[in-house]
Backbone as CSV, one residue per row, in Angstrom:
resi,resn,N_x,N_y,N_z,CA_x,CA_y,CA_z,C_x,C_y,C_z
1,MET,74.176,22.599,32.529,73.783,22.247,31.159,72.857,21.041,31.174
2,GLY,71.778,21.102,30.387,70.914,19.953,30.303,69.872,19.907,31.400
3,SER,69.805,20.936,32.278,68.821,20.932,33.350,67.510,21.503,32.863
4,SER,66.417,21.070,33.478,65.088,21.543,33.092,64.847,22.908,33.709
5,PRO,63.993,23.747,33.089,63.694,25.052,33.654,62.968,24.881,34.967
6,PRO,63.178,25.784,35.941,62.488,25.676,37.228,60.986,25.665,37.037
7,LEU,60.301,24.841,37.823,58.847,24.769,37.693,58.202,26.098,38.044
8,GLY,58.853,26.848,38.938,58.322,28.162,39.281,58.303,29.079,38.087
9,ALA,59.329,28.966,37.231,59.388,29.809,36.032,58.270,29.442,35.069
10,LEU,58.012,28.135,34.946,56.932,27.706,34.062,55.586,28.183,34.589
11,ALA,55.467,28.261,35.910,54.191,28.665,36.500,53.850,30.115,36.202
12,LEU,54.839,30.910,35.793,54.592,32.308,35.488,53.899,32.480,34.144
13,ILE,53.873,31.409,33.334,53.246,31.483,32.024,51.739,31.289,32.185
14,ALA,50.963,32.201,31.645,49.510,32.154,31.852,48.916,30.894,31.259
15,GLN,47.973,30.308,31.991,47.288,29.123,31.513,46.082,29.519,30.676
16,ARG,45.691,28.626,29.775,44.532,28.844,28.936,43.261,28.713,29.791
17,PRO,42.354,29.664,29.755,41.150,29.569,30.580,40.314,28.363,30.192
18,SER,39.592,27.809,31.164,38.792,26.609,30.918,37.333,26.878,31.228
19,ASP,36.444,26.399,30.340,35.021,26.546,30.583,34.367,25.194,30.851
20,LYS,35.193,24.183,31.193,34.676,22.845,31.444,34.114,22.776,32.858
21,SER,33.111,21.917,33.034,32.515,21.720,34.352,33.485,20.943,35.226
22,PRO,33.344,20.989,36.579,34.219,20.225,37.471,34.225,18.732,37.143
23,GLN,33.060,18.166,36.802,32.997,16.745,36.492,33.788,16.434,35.218
24,GLU,33.617,17.279,34.187,34.385,17.086,32.951,35.874,17.190,33.244
25,GLY,36.242,18.144,34.106,37.649,18.320,34.448,38.229,17.107,35.129
26,ARG,37.447,16.459,36.039,37.944,15.270,36.732,38.147,14.119,35.756
27,ILE,37.194,13.967,34.811,37.322,12.884,33.818,38.551,13.109,32.940
28,LEU,38.720,14.356,32.482,39.880,14.657,31.640,41.181,14.454,32.400
29,MET,41.205,14.838,33.678,42.418,14.677,34.468,42.751,13.203,34.662
30,GLN,41.738,12.373,34.892,41.974,10.936,35.037,42.545,10.361,33.747
31,ASN,41.958,10.746,32.610,42.471,10.284,31.325,43.887,10.799,31.091
32,ARG,44.144,12.030,31.488,45.455,12.642,31.304,46.513,11.915,32.134
33,GLU,46.161,11.600,33.376,47.102,10.885,34.235,47.420,9.508,33.655
34,ARG,46.404,8.846,33.118,46.622,7.536,32.487,47.518,7.685,31.261
35,TRP,47.265,8.723,30.477,48.079,8.972,29.272,49.535,9.219,29.648
36,VAL,49.763,10.039,30.657,51.130,10.328,31.102,51.809,9.057,31.595
37,ALA,51.101,8.266,32.407,51.677,7.026,32.938,52.038,6.062,31.814
38,ASP,51.115,5.882,30.862,51.377,4.974,29.734,52.557,5.456,28.906
39,THR,52.643,6.766,28.714,53.729,7.330,27.915,55.082,7.114,28.580
40,LEU,55.160,7.369,29.871,56.424,7.205,30.584,56.868,5.747,30.596
41,VAL,55.911,4.842,30.746,56.248,3.415,30.702,56.758,3.040,29.319
42,GLU,56.086,3.546,28.286,56.481,3.245,26.905,57.903,3.742,26.620
43,LEU,58.224,4.940,27.091,59.549,5.497,26.840,60.627,4.814,27.667
44,ALA,60.231,4.187,28.769,61.210,3.495,29.613,61.482,2.071,29.137
45,ASP,60.673,1.568,28.215,60.799,0.180,27.759,61.905,0.056,26.717
46,ILE,63.130,0.312,27.159,64.261,0.298,26.214,64.880,-1.094,26.082
47,LEU,64.337,-2.092,26.790,64.861,-3.453,26.687,64.076,-4.280,25.680
48,ALA,63.163,-3.636,24.957,62.396,-4.359,23.933,63.368,-4.969,22.928
49,PRO,63.090,-6.223,22.502,63.999,-6.881,21.553,64.222,-6.035,20.299
50,ALA,65.487,-5.910,19.925,65.859,-5.193,18.692,65.212,-3.816,18.613
51,LEU,65.327,-3.040,19.680,64.766,-1.689,19.684,65.370,-0.865,18.548
52,ASP,64.515,-0.287,17.726,64.945,0.547,16.609,64.902,2.008,17.064
53,PRO,66.068,2.700,17.149,66.076,4.087,17.617,65.146,4.996,16.823
54,LYS,65.033,4.779,15.517,64.159,5.642,14.719,62.707,5.470,15.139
55,ASN,62.280,4.229,15.357,60.913,3.980,15.806,60.685,4.559,17.203
56,TYR,61.724,4.490,18.024,61.621,5.047,19.380,61.367,6.545,19.318
57,TRP,62.174,7.250,18.511,62.011,8.701,18.418,60.712,9.079,17.720
58,LEU,60.246,8.250,16.787,58.950,8.513,16.153,57.829,8.388,17.186
59,CYS,57.967,7.427,18.089,57.001,7.281,19.178,56.990,8.544,20.044
60,VAL,58.184,9.069,20.354,58.285,10.294,21.146,57.591,11.451,20.418
61,ALA,57.860,11.584,19.123,57.251,12.657,18.331,55.726,12.550,18.339
62,ASN,55.219,11.336,18.195,53.774,11.142,18.198,53.162,11.519,19.536
63,ARG,53.884,11.250,20.613,53.375,11.606,21.945,53.295,13.124,22.105
64,TYR,54.269,13.838,21.562,54.196,15.299,21.602,53.018,15.811,20.774
65,ALA,52.769,15.155,19.648,51.638,15.562,18.808,50.313,15.350,19.542
66,GLU,50.250,14.299,20.367,49.045,14.053,21.156,48.912,15.071,22.288
67,LEU,50.044,15.473,22.850,50.025,16.392,23.994,49.599,17.798,23.587
68,VAL,50.131,18.300,22.472,49.884,19.686,22.055,48.848,19.699,20.934
69,GLU,47.754,20.386,21.163,46.665,20.418,20.191,47.082,21.070,18.871
70,SER,46.531,20.551,17.774,46.721,21.138,16.439,48.197,21.372,16.125
71,SER,49.022,20.389,16.454,50.469,20.577,16.305,51.076,19.660,15.253
72,SER,52.219,20.091,14.741,53.051,19.292,13.851,54.440,19.226,14.484
73,ILE,55.048,18.050,14.441,56.284,17.815,15.192,57.439,17.469,14.253
74,ARG,58.575,18.110,14.511,59.835,17.710,13.881,60.806,17.359,14.998
75,LEU,61.344,16.144,14.977,62.263,15.705,16.029,63.579,15.294,15.409
76,ARG,64.666,15.810,15.969,66.012,15.445,15.505,66.784,14.851,16.673
77,ALA,67.407,13.693,16.444,68.188,13.028,17.487,69.485,12.513,16.907
78,GLY,70.577,12.724,17.628,71.876,12.276,17.168,72.025,10.762,17.248
79,THR,72.958,10.235,16.473,73.280,8.811,16.474,74.782,8.658,16.667
80,ASP,75.259,7.414,16.567,76.702,7.171,16.664,77.447,7.823,15.506
81,HIS,76.729,8.090,14.420,77.319,8.762,13.258,76.869,10.226,13.283
82,ALA,77.781,11.114,13.649,77.425,12.525,13.851,76.823,13.165,12.609
83,ASP,77.221,12.682,11.429,76.740,13.298,10.196,75.427,12.690,9.700
84,ARG,74.871,11.743,10.462,73.625,11.106,10.041,72.635,11.033,11.200
85,PRO,72.099,12.177,11.633,71.124,12.165,12.724,69.800,11.568,12.269
86,ILE,69.010,11.137,13.235,67.649,10.672,12.956,66.722,11.884,12.964
87,VAL,65.937,12.038,11.917,64.963,13.122,11.842,63.609,12.511,11.508
88,VAL,62.600,12.760,12.354,61.259,12.230,12.112,60.249,13.381,12.163
89,HIS,59.146,13.206,11.444,58.097,14.218,11.380,56.741,13.551,11.586
90,THR,55.810,14.291,12.135,54.433,13.805,12.227,53.545,14.456,11.172
91,ASP,54.144,15.344,10.374,53.377,16.080,9.362,54.294,16.313,8.159
92,ASP,53.835,15.889,6.986,54.652,16.030,5.776,55.034,17.471,5.488
93,ARG,54.256,18.430,5.950,54.537,19.837,5.645,55.859,20.303,6.249
94,LEU,56.327,19.599,7.278,57.571,20.002,7.935,58.812,19.447,7.241
95,GLU,58.631,18.525,6.319,59.790,17.993,5.605,59.790,18.347,4.121
96,LYS,58.743,19.059,3.672,58.673,19.497,2.284,58.862,21.012,2.224
97,PRO,59.196,21.564,1.036,59.321,23.023,0.907,57.999,23.691,1.279
98,PRO,58.056,24.865,1.918,59.283,25.610,2.213,59.941,25.244,3.545
99,LEU,59.185,24.639,4.483,59.716,24.409,5.826,60.834,23.373,5.863
100,GLY,60.783,22.395,4.960,61.792,21.332,4.959,63.207,21.843,4.840
101,GLY,63.388,22.933,4.101,64.726,23.482,3.937,65.091,24.528,4.969
102,ILE,64.082,25.000,5.728,64.316,26.076,6.703,64.589,25.547,8.102
103,LEU,63.796,24.574,8.552,63.886,24.092,9.928,65.266,23.569,10.334
104,PRO,66.030,22.945,9.414,67.370,22.507,9.824,68.336,23.670,10.050
105,GLU,67.965,24.878,9.603,68.867,26.029,9.682,68.371,27.134,10.605
106,GLU,67.058,27.177,10.871,66.496,28.313,11.600,65.227,27.887,12.320
107,GLY,64.992,28.496,13.484,63.742,28.229,14.180,63.947,27.845,15.627
108,PRO,62.877,27.454,16.307,62.969,27.133,17.730,63.891,25.951,18.024
109,GLY,63.919,24.974,17.116,64.786,23.819,17.333,66.257,24.207,17.354
110,ILE,66.667,25.099,16.454,68.055,25.557,16.409,68.392,26.347,17.666
111,ASP,67.496,27.268,18.059,67.726,28.055,19.274,67.796,27.155,20.501
112,CYS,66.909,26.183,20.549,66.870,25.242,21.663,68.174,24.445,21.749
113,HIS,68.676,24.010,20.597,69.911,23.225,20.563,71.117,24.067,20.983
114,VAL,71.168,25.296,20.505,72.308,26.172,20.801,72.367,26.526,22.285
115,HIS,71.226,26.870,22.875,71.200,27.325,24.267,70.855,26.217,25.256
116,ASP,70.490,25.034,24.746,70.152,23.885,25.583,69.079,24.233,26.621
117,GLU,68.025,24.894,26.184,66.897,25.201,27.050,65.631,25.320,26.212
118,PRO,64.462,25.094,26.817,63.212,25.133,26.041,62.939,26.499,25.424
119,VAL,62.269,26.460,24.289,61.738,27.673,23.651,60.227,27.485,23.631
120,VAL,59.489,28.350,24.312,58.049,28.120,24.435,57.245,29.376,24.134
121,ASN,56.038,29.144,23.611,55.040,30.192,23.416,55.542,31.378,22.588
122,VAL,56.207,31.089,21.486,56.652,32.154,20.584,55.600,32.329,19.489
123,LEU,54.990,33.492,19.434,53.999,33.769,18.397,54.713,34.078,17.088
124,LEU,54.349,33.364,16.063,55.067,33.495,14.795,54.853,34.858,14.137
125,ASP,53.696,35.476,14.362,53.483,36.787,13.739,54.280,37.889,14.442
126,GLU,54.938,37.537,15.545,55.806,38.483,16.233,57.280,38.073,16.135
127,ALA,57.558,37.005,15.376,58.910,36.452,15.334,59.606,36.687,14.006
128,GLY,59.133,37.684,13.226,59.716,37.936,11.909,61.196,38.290,11.959
129,LYS,61.595,39.085,12.973,63.013,39.453,13.083,63.856,38.293,13.607
130,ARG,63.290,37.514,14.495,64.018,36.394,15.105,64.238,35.273,14.098
131,TRP,63.183,34.921,13.358,63.260,33.855,12.360,62.763,34.412,11.025
132,ARG,63.648,35.049,10.325,63.298,35.809,9.134,62.662,34.938,8.047
133,HIS,63.116,33.708,7.919,62.584,32.821,6.884,61.461,31.922,7.415
134,LEU,61.661,31.412,8.633,60.693,30.457,9.169,59.338,31.095,9.452
135,ALA,59.330,32.241,10.109,58.065,32.850,10.541,57.075,33.034,9.389
136,PRO,57.438,33.700,8.296,56.454,33.877,7.207,56.072,32.559,6.539
137,ALA,57.035,31.626,6.429,56.726,30.346,5.785,55.741,29.546,6.629
138,ALA,55.939,29.536,7.947,55.044,28.796,8.827,53.663,29.435,8.880
139,LEU,53.638,30.762,8.928,52.352,31.472,8.948,51.543,31.183,7.687
140,SER,52.219,31.072,6.569,51.520,30.817,5.308,50.851,29.448,5.287
141,LEU,51.317,28.537,6.155,50.742,27.194,6.230,49.739,27.055,7.370
142,GLY,49.463,28.152,8.051,48.446,28.118,9.091,48.957,27.950,10.508
143,TYR,50.274,27.906,10.691,50.823,27.802,12.044,50.831,29.174,12.704
144,ARG,50.637,29.179,14.034,50.560,30.451,14.752,51.592,30.584,15.873
145,SER,52.051,29.475,16.416,53.042,29.562,17.492,54.030,28.404,17.394
146,ALA,55.161,28.561,18.116,56.230,27.573,18.024,56.820,27.301,19.408
147,HIS,57.305,26.071,19.577,57.935,25.644,20.820,59.045,24.651,20.477
148,ALA,59.952,24.447,21.405,60.993,23.433,21.224,61.523,23.018,22.592
149,PHE,61.899,21.732,22.706,62.428,21.206,23.961,63.671,20.369,23.666
150,PRO,64.724,20.524,24.468,65.959,19.779,24.213,65.921,18.380,24.820
151,PHE,66.608,17.457,24.173,66.843,16.135,24.732,68.271,16.140,25.270
152,SER,68.427,16.476,26.526,69.766,16.585,27.100,69.756,16.138,28.554
153,ARG,70.903,15.657,28.973,71.069,15.212,30.355,72.529,15.437,30.739
154,ARG,72.735,16.415,31.605,74.089,16.811,31.991,74.896,17.142,30.727
155,GLU,76.014,16.404,30.495,76.838,16.755,29.338,76.361,16.081,28.053
156,ASP,75.375,15.208,28.145,74.880,14.496,26.967,73.739,15.279,26.313
157,VAL,73.935,15.674,25.070,72.908,16.389,24.304,72.562,15.529,23.091
158,LEU,71.351,15.004,23.065,70.954,14.072,22.006,70.247,14.739,20.837
159,GLY,69.544,15.855,21.090,68.802,16.493,20.015,67.716,17.390,20.577
160,GLU,66.650,17.562,19.810,65.572,18.440,20.244,64.288,18.126,19.469
161,VAL,63.170,18.580,20.012,61.891,18.429,19.346,61.332,19.823,19.071
162,THR,60.893,20.056,17.833,60.294,21.324,17.417,58.794,21.123,17.250
163,ILE,58.010,22.049,17.802,56.558,21.946,17.742,55.989,23.214,17.108
164,LEU,55.301,23.059,16.005,54.567,24.162,15.386,53.081,23.877,15.557
165,THR,52.331,24.859,16.014,50.918,24.639,16.277,50.059,25.753,15.693
166,ALA,48.850,25.365,15.342,47.895,26.348,14.798,47.252,27.172,15.902
167,GLU,47.505,26.836,17.153,46.960,27.571,18.288,47.845,28.773,18.608
168,SER,47.243,29.891,18.934,48.018,31.070,19.327,48.055,31.259,20.840
169,ALA,47.152,30.605,21.558,47.148,30.713,23.016,48.370,30.000,23.582
170,PRO,48.921,30.479,24.697,50.105,29.835,25.290,49.777,28.441,25.804
171,LEU,50.800,27.585,25.832,50.608,26.250,26.386,50.324,26.352,27.881
172,PRO,49.398,25.565,28.397,49.157,25.554,29.842,50.418,25.095,30.581
173,VAL,50.562,25.544,31.810,51.721,25.157,32.617,51.818,23.637,32.733
174,ALA,50.658,22.971,32.905,50.665,21.509,33.022,51.261,20.865,31.778
175,ASP,50.903,21.376,30.587,51.448,20.835,29.346,52.947,21.077,29.250
176,LEU,53.394,22.249,29.691,54.826,22.548,29.661,55.601,21.589,30.559
177,ARG,55.058,21.327,31.733,55.728,20.410,32.646,55.804,19.006,32.063
178,ILE,54.705,18.586,31.449,54.692,17.256,30.835,55.668,17.202,29.666
179,ALA,55.721,18.269,28.860,56.636,18.309,27.718,58.085,18.174,28.176
180,VAL,58.436,18.868,29.255,59.788,18.769,29.796,60.048,17.358,30.333
181,ALA,59.035,16.790,31.025,59.184,15.444,31.570,59.359,14.408,30.457
182,LEU,58.627,14.572,29.351,58.775,13.651,28.220,60.180,13.724,27.640
183,ALA,60.703,14.949,27.531,62.062,15.114,26.993,63.075,14.436,27.903
184,ASP,62.926,14.616,29.212,63.853,13.989,30.159,63.749,12.467,30.105
185,ALA,62.491,11.955,30.075,62.288,10.506,30.050,62.853,9.889,28.775
186,ALA,62.618,10.550,27.637,63.130,10.039,26.364,64.651,10.056,26.337
187,THR,65.244,11.109,26.877,66.706,11.213,26.911,67.305,10.114,27.776
188,ILE,66.771,9.949,28.977,67.281,8.917,29.883,67.088,7.533,29.275
189,GLY,65.913,7.311,28.656,65.660,6.019,28.033,66.661,5.699,26.938
190,MET,66.938,6.673,26.055,67.872,6.421,24.965,69.309,6.272,25.482
191,LEU,69.696,7.061,26.477,71.038,6.917,27.054,71.209,5.539,27.692
192,ASN,70.169,5.076,28.377,70.231,3.735,28.964,70.308,2.665,27.886
193,HIS,69.550,2.865,26.807,69.596,1.905,25.689,71.006,1.831,25.107
194,ARG,71.623,2.984,24.918,72.984,3.004,24.383,73.960,2.320,25.324
195,ALA,73.801,2.569,26.626,74.704,1.957,27.602,74.544,0.443,27.619
196,ILE,73.298,-0.022,27.597,73.040,-1.459,27.617,73.544,-2.112,26.335
197,THR,73.320,-1.440,25.202,73.804,-1.968,23.929,75.333,-2.065,23.929
198,GLY,75.989,-1.042,24.487,77.445,-1.064,24.561,77.954,-2.190,25.447
199,LEU,77.280,-2.401,26.589,77.681,-3.487,27.480,77.464,-4.845,26.827
200,ALA,76.354,-4.983,26.114,76.076,-6.250,25.438,77.119,-6.527,24.360
201,ARG,77.504,-5.467,23.627,78.512,-5.631,22.582,79.862,-6.037,23.189
202,THR,80.222,-5.387,24.295,81.475,-5.717,24.969,81.444,-7.142,25.505
203,SER,80.294,-7.536,26.061,80.150,-8.890,26.590,80.307,-9.927,25.487
204,GLU,79.714,-9.653,24.327,79.835,-10.578,23.201,81.282,-10.694,22.741
205,GLN,81.975,-9.550,22.711,83.375,-9.567,22.296,84.235,-10.358,23.272
206,LEU,83.978,-10.149,24.577,84.735,-10.876,25.594,84.431,-12.369,25.543
207,GLN,83.155,-12.703,25.335,82.796,-14.109,25.242,83.429,-14.751,24.020
208,GLY,83.453,-13.999,22.915,84.103,-14.517,21.712,85.584,-14.765,21.932
209,ALA,86.238,-13.810,22.618,87.666,-13.970,22.913,87.896,-15.168,23.831
210,LEU,87.000,-15.346,24.820,87.132,-16.482,25.736,86.943,-17.805,25.004
211,ASP,85.911,-17.867,24.158,85.667,-19.093,23.400,86.854,-19.419,22.502
212,SER,87.407,-18.386,21.882,88.565,-18.574,21.009,89.749,-19.098,21.800
213,ARG,89.936,-18.551,23.018,91.063,-18.978,23.848,90.922,-20.434,24.271
214,VAL,89.684,-20.832,24.574,89.442,-22.223,24.960,89.792,-23.164,23.815
215,ILE,89.365,-22.812,22.600,89.656,-23.642,21.422,91.163,-23.748,21.199
216,ILE,91.870,-22.618,21.358,93.323,-22.606,21.151,94.010,-23.511,22.168
217,GLU,93.567,-23.450,23.435,94.167,-24.291,24.470,93.919,-25.769,24.184
218,GLN,92.719,-26.085,23.697,92.413,-27.473,23.359,93.302,-27.957,22.219
219,ALA,93.481,-27.110,21.213,94.319,-27.480,20.066,95.778,-27.633,20.487
220,LYS,96.247,-26.746,21.370,97.620,-26.853,21.880,97.828,-28.200,22.569
221,GLY,96.876,-28.594,23.392,96.994,-29.874,24.095,97.007,-31.038,23.133
222,LEU,96.172,-30.955,22.096,96.101,-32.031,21.106,97.415,-32.158,20.343
223,VAL,97.943,-31.033,19.863,99.197,-31.050,19.096,100.358,-31.471,19.980
224,SER,100.369,-30.995,21.225,101.444,-31.357,22.157,101.492,-32.856,22.373
225,ALA,100.285,-33.474,22.518,100.239,-34.917,22.769,100.586,-35.720,21.518
226,ARG,100.052,-35.313,20.363,100.271,-36.088,19.133,101.709,-35.980,18.617
227,LEU,102.303,-34.794,18.733,103.659,-34.601,18.206,104.724,-34.729,19.279
228,GLU,104.279,-34.968,20.512,105.184,-35.170,21.642,106.123,-33.977,21.819
229,ILE,105.546,-32.817,21.882,106.295,-31.591,22.135,105.586,-30.830,23.262
230,GLY,106.245,-29.838,23.823,105.669,-29.068,24.913,104.565,-28.129,24.430
231,PRO,103.728,-27.661,25.352,102.633,-26.760,24.985,103.106,-25.485,24.290
232,SER,104.228,-24.901,24.738,104.729,-23.679,24.106,105.148,-23.944,22.676
233,ASP,105.821,-25.092,22.471,106.231,-25.443,21.109,105.017,-25.777,20.242
234,ALA,104.003,-26.382,20.847,102.784,-26.695,20.101,102.119,-25.413,19.614
235,PHE,102.135,-24.386,20.453,101.548,-23.104,20.050,102.341,-22.485,18.900
236,ARG,103.677,-22.620,18.949,104.508,-22.085,17.858,104.195,-22.798,16.549
237,VAL,103.976,-24.111,16.610,103.641,-24.873,15.404,102.315,-24.379,14.823
238,LEU,101.332,-24.199,15.702,100.022,-23.723,15.254,100.122,-22.334,14.627
239,ARG,100.836,-21.465,15.286,100.965,-20.090,14.787,101.727,-20.071,13.469
240,HIS,102.773,-20.873,13.363,103.569,-20.927,12.132,102.722,-21.432,10.966
241,TYR,101.918,-22.464,11.216,101.057,-23.014,10.162,100.000,-21.985,9.743
242,ALA,99.402,-21.328,10.711,98.357,-20.350,10.402,98.907,-19.214,9.546
243,ARG,100.102,-18.724,9.893,100.710,-17.637,9.122,101.097,-18.104,7.727
244,ALA,101.651,-19.289,7.644,102.105,-19.804,6.351,100.945,-20.038,5.387
245,HIS,99.770,-20.349,5.942,98.617,-20.652,5.101,97.557,-19.533,5.143
246,ASN,97.940,-18.392,5.715,97.065,-17.214,5.753,95.687,-17.553,6.350
247,ARG,95.726,-18.197,7.518,94.497,-18.579,8.192,94.489,-17.984,9.595
248,ARG,93.306,-17.752,10.094,93.187,-17.284,11.469,93.532,-18.418,12.419
249,LEU,94.252,-18.085,13.475,94.673,-19.107,14.422,93.469,-19.809,15.046
250,SER,92.452,-19.061,15.413,91.275,-19.667,16.035,90.558,-20.608,15.069
251,GLU,90.538,-20.232,13.785,89.898,-21.079,12.774,90.662,-22.390,12.617
252,LEU,91.999,-22.307,12.596,92.830,-23.500,12.486,92.611,-24.417,13.686
253,CYS,92.607,-23.842,14.864,92.431,-24.629,16.089,91.065,-25.304,16.118
254,GLU,90.057,-24.609,15.638,88.715,-25.188,15.607,88.661,-26.387,14.672
255,LEU,89.370,-26.299,13.541,89.437,-27.440,12.615,90.082,-28.647,13.278
256,LEU,91.157,-28.398,14.006,91.852,-29.499,14.682,90.971,-30.139,15.749
257,VAL,90.355,-29.313,16.565,89.531,-29.830,17.649,88.321,-30.587,17.112
258,ASN,87.755,-30.106,15.991,86.575,-30.749,15.394,86.947,-31.807,14.366
259,ARG,88.241,-32.143,14.308,88.765,-33.216,13.437,88.590,-32.910,11.958
260,GLY,88.632,-31.609,11.648,88.616,-31.229,10.242,89.994,-31.393,9.621
261,MET,91.006,-31.525,10.446,92.365,-31.834,10.038,93.060,-32.464,11.240
262,THR,94.252,-33.042,11.008,94.960,-33.728,12.089,96.266,-33.027,12.402
263,ALA,96.842,-33.395,13.536,98.130,-32.820,13.926,99.214,-33.182,12.917
264,SER,99.059,-34.323,12.256,100.051,-34.736,11.261,100.105,-33.763,10.093
265,ASP,98.982,-33.082,9.811,98.956,-32.110,8.721,99.849,-30.913,9.012
266,LEU,100.213,-30.732,10.263,101.027,-29.581,10.646,102.522,-29.866,10.571
267,VAL,102.875,-31.127,10.382,104.286,-31.512,10.465,105.152,-30.716,9.504
268,GLY,104.681,-30.469,8.308,105.474,-29.733,7.330,105.754,-28.302,7.747
269,SER,104.993,-27.795,8.719,105.179,-26.416,9.153,105.904,-26.310,10.490
270,ILE,106.475,-27.450,10.954,107.225,-27.386,12.209,108.501,-26.580,11.984
271,PRO,108.755,-25.539,12.760,109.979,-24.738,12.600,111.229,-25.597,12.708
272,LYS,112.293,-25.192,12.010,113.534,-25.967,11.977,114.091,-26.220,13.361
273,ARG,113.973,-25.254,14.254,114.543,-25.417,15.587,113.891,-26.594,16.297
274,LEU,112.565,-26.743,16.088,111.870,-27.845,16.729,112.235,-29.173,16.082
275,LYS,112.489,-29.160,14.763,112.885,-30.401,14.086,114.238,-30.870,14.599
276,HIS,115.154,-29.952,14.815,116.455,-30.317,15.359,116.308,-30.900,16.757
277,THR,115.396,-30.325,17.499,115.168,-30.838,18.857,114.635,-32.260,18.811
278,GLU,113.730,-32.503,17.838,113.173,-33.845,17.712,114.252,-34.860,17.346
279,ARG,115.170,-34.464,16.474,116.227,-35.382,16.050,117.156,-35.707,17.215
280,GLY,117.324,-34.731,18.137,118.265,-34.934,19.237,117.708,-35.837,20.311
281,ARG,116.428,-36.178,20.233,115.816,-37.029,21.246,116.163,-38.497,21.030
């Protein structure tokens, strides 16, 4: 699950004939290699400050629009909230009627998501039975073919990208390979972003707990010294006061350490058992 189609299988798809001269081909290939390199670097830059997942996926969608000529892109990606996925478009026609109501229910993106494999080179004028609603609606807007690629990696399935294009010729094998590579790079980038974000959140929580513990220990030492009781009894006094006054223990300890209140303020909340102990001294 989540594996890319074999390159040999993609090679069986006929390429679009080219009438460009060898020199033009070399220039285009150099530009293409630069474009691919820049794109992969951009998708790998998941450590950018305050990375916005929606902007990230919009960047991915725009790259697909650049890769496939005369295309419109709809990209759907899951979030931590299963009922609120991110959906971005490069063309308003894909989010307005009639396609806006059809694409979430039918089309290459749905097939791609269900089977977790690319859908490529489907001619819309031959897809009436397969996509009863989408095919005629897309044809009426000038689209001629459809493609879709999944964002998945092993057991992780993040979403998919749907491509509608006005071209009827099949995508060249090189474009198919790049499209698959973009999907893999975007998936890995977002999974890494989620992992790093999770680690950062856990680190912050642990640091907060550590800081809180340090403050509590400082307050225990202060109360123990001022009231001449043991550290365990000092902690009981602090906890008893915090509960009686509906305050967080860490907040109370911080006040004591920062001299927002004194140990003498806690005397009224000393448990009876400790008061008896004090009298017996």
